[in-house]
C-alpha positions as CSV (number, residue, x, y, z in Angstrom):
1,M,-27.4,28.4,32.2
2,G,-26.3,24.7,31.4
3,S,-24.8,23.4,28.2
4,R,-27.3,24.6,25.7
5,H,-26.4,24.6,22.0
6,P,-27.0,28.1,20.6
7,L,-28.8,26.8,17.5
8,M,-31.0,24.1,19.0
9,P,-33.6,24.3,21.7
10,E,-32.9,22.2,24.8
11,S,-35.7,19.8,24.1
12,D,-33.9,18.8,20.8
13,L,-30.6,18.0,22.3
14,S,-31.7,14.5,23.4
15,T,-32.5,13.6,19.8
16,V,-29.1,14.4,18.3
17,H,-27.5,11.3,16.7
18,S,-24.1,10.7,15.2
19,I,-23.9,10.9,11.5
20,D,-21.9,8.3,9.5
21,V,-19.6,10.2,7.2
22,P,-18.0,8.1,4.5
23,M,-14.3,7.8,4.8
24,V,-12.3,9.8,2.2
25,R,-9.5,7.7,0.8
26,E,-6.1,9.4,0.9
27,T,-4.6,9.6,-2.5
28,L,-1.0,10.2,-3.5
29,S,-0.2,13.1,-5.8
30,V,2.4,11.9,-8.4
31,I,4.0,13.3,-11.5
32,V,3.9,10.7,-14.4
33,F,6.6,10.6,-17.1
34,L,8.0,8.3,-19.7
35,I,11.5,7.0,-20.1
36,G,12.0,4.7,-23.0
37,N,8.9,2.5,-22.9
38,E,8.5,2.7,-19.2
39,W,5.8,4.9,-17.6
40,L,7.1,6.0,-14.2
41,A,6.0,8.3,-11.4
42,L,7.5,10.2,-8.4
43,P,5.6,11.9,-5.6
44,T,5.0,15.6,-6.4
45,T,6.4,16.4,-2.9
46,V,9.9,15.9,-4.2
47,V,9.5,17.6,-7.6
48,K,10.8,21.1,-7.7
49,E,10.4,21.9,-11.4
50,V,9.8,20.6,-14.9
51,A,11.9,22.4,-17.4
52,T,12.8,22.4,-21.1
53,C,16.0,20.5,-21.9
54,R,19.3,22.2,-21.1
55,P,22.8,21.4,-22.1
56,I,24.4,18.7,-20.0
57,H,28.0,19.6,-19.2
58,R,30.2,16.5,-18.6
59,I,32.4,16.4,-15.5
60,P,36.0,15.8,-16.4
61,H,37.6,12.5,-15.2
62,R,34.3,11.2,-13.9
63,R,33.8,7.6,-15.0
64,G,30.5,6.8,-13.1
65,K,27.6,6.2,-15.4
66,E,24.9,7.5,-13.1
67,I,26.0,11.1,-12.6
68,G,25.9,12.3,-16.1
69,G,27.2,15.8,-15.5
70,I,25.9,19.2,-14.4
71,V,23.1,21.3,-15.8
72,N,22.5,25.1,-15.4
73,L,19.1,25.3,-13.9
74,N,18.0,28.9,-13.4
75,G,21.6,30.0,-12.8
76,E,22.4,27.1,-10.4
77,L,24.7,24.3,-11.3
78,T,22.7,21.2,-10.6
79,P,23.9,17.5,-10.8
80,Y,22.4,15.6,-13.7
81,L,21.3,12.0,-12.9
82,A,21.3,9.6,-15.8
83,L,18.1,7.9,-14.6
84,D,17.7,5.9,-17.8
85,R,21.2,4.4,-17.3
86,L,20.7,3.6,-13.6
87,L,17.4,1.8,-14.4
88,E,18.8,0.3,-17.6
89,I,16.1,1.7,-19.8
90,A,16.9,2.5,-23.4
91,P,15.6,6.1,-24.0
92,E,13.7,6.7,-27.2
93,S,14.5,10.4,-27.1
94,S,16.3,12.4,-24.5
95,C,17.7,15.8,-23.7
96,E,21.0,14.4,-25.0
97,G,19.7,13.6,-28.5
98,V,17.0,14.3,-31.0
99,V,13.3,14.4,-30.1
100,W,11.5,11.5,-31.8
101,R,7.9,11.4,-33.0
102,H,5.6,13.7,-31.2
103,R,7.4,13.4,-27.9
104,Q,9.1,16.4,-26.3
105,A,11.8,15.6,-23.8
106,R,11.9,17.5,-20.6
107,M,14.1,17.8,-17.5
108,V,12.7,17.1,-14.0
109,A,14.3,18.7,-11.0
110,I,13.8,17.0,-7.7
111,V,14.8,17.9,-4.2
112,V,15.9,15.0,-2.0
113,T,18.6,14.4,0.7
114,G,19.1,18.1,1.1
115,G,20.0,18.8,-2.6
116,C,18.5,19.4,-6.0
117,W,19.1,16.9,-8.8
118,V,18.0,16.9,-12.4
119,F,17.1,14.0,-14.8
120,S,15.7,13.9,-18.3
121,V,12.5,12.2,-19.4
122,D,11.2,11.4,-22.9
123,E,7.7,12.6,-22.3
124,M,5.6,14.2,-19.5
125,E,2.1,12.8,-18.8
126,G,1.4,15.3,-16.0
127,I,0.2,15.2,-12.4
128,H,-2.2,12.5,-11.3
129,H,-3.6,11.1,-8.1
130,C,-3.3,7.4,-7.3
131,D,-4.8,5.3,-4.5
132,P,-1.9,3.6,-2.6
133,A,-4.4,0.9,-1.4
134,S,-5.0,-0.2,-5.0
135,M,-1.3,-0.3,-6.0
136,K,0.0,-3.6,-7.1
137,I,3.1,-5.0,-5.4
138,I,6.0,-6.0,-7.5
139,P,6.8,-9.7,-7.4
140,V,10.2,-10.4,-5.6
141,S,11.0,-12.9,-8.3
142,S,11.0,-10.3,-11.0
143,S,14.5,-10.1,-12.5
144,H,14.3,-6.7,-14.2
145,L,16.6,-4.1,-12.5
146,L,13.8,-1.5,-12.5
147,T,11.6,-3.4,-10.1
148,G,14.1,-3.0,-7.3
149,Y,13.5,0.8,-7.4
150,L,9.7,0.6,-7.5
151,E,7.1,0.9,-4.6
152,G,4.4,-0.6,-6.7
153,V,2.5,-0.3,-10.0
154,F,-0.8,1.4,-10.6
155,S,-3.0,2.2,-13.7
156,I,-3.7,5.6,-15.1
157,E,-5.7,6.0,-18.3
158,G,-4.9,2.5,-19.3
159,K,-1.2,2.8,-18.7
160,Q,0.7,0.7,-16.2
161,V,2.8,3.2,-14.2
162,G,5.6,2.3,-11.8
163,L,5.9,4.4,-8.7
164,L,9.6,5.0,-8.0
165,N,10.9,4.7,-4.4
166,V,12.9,8.0,-3.8
167,E,15.1,6.5,-1.1
168,R,16.1,3.5,-3.1
169,L,16.7,5.7,-6.1
170,M,19.1,7.9,-4.2
171,M,20.9,4.8,-2.8
172,G,21.3,3.6,-6.4
173,F,23.0,6.9,-7.3
174,Q,25.0,6.5,-4.0
175,I,23.9,9.9,-2.8
């Protein structure tokens, strides 16, 4: 019986041409948030939950500035990472203080290196998609500590957003 296509008569098989399909650009899904005056993002693949602020319980005899304590997140004690301190960003509001202006601080739980970690943000922008090809590279000569933790910078709704590198971030916390 031959290699006949079930929907096309044999006489039409010789006229089949390839169709150019436009390439679909891969986008990166990120969660965008504000700490101090810095708009930052993390890939949604590492985000477990965004929660209302919870009390941060200090760990006795712990002097490191980066691990700020532990937080009860849905019945589990979760290490609290002081992301604002690691990145040397002065927070405008935080889960540790008063909410300023119209901002509402939140806690973000991430899952990396086999564990769950929580940090606070001053404001949540939401989930967005960015095009990695259009991301601007951070100049090596930049002296701000934050730039060492960024993959690059992209624009969303007129805001310059820094995409955090998860591996570098965890190395900064020595985790």
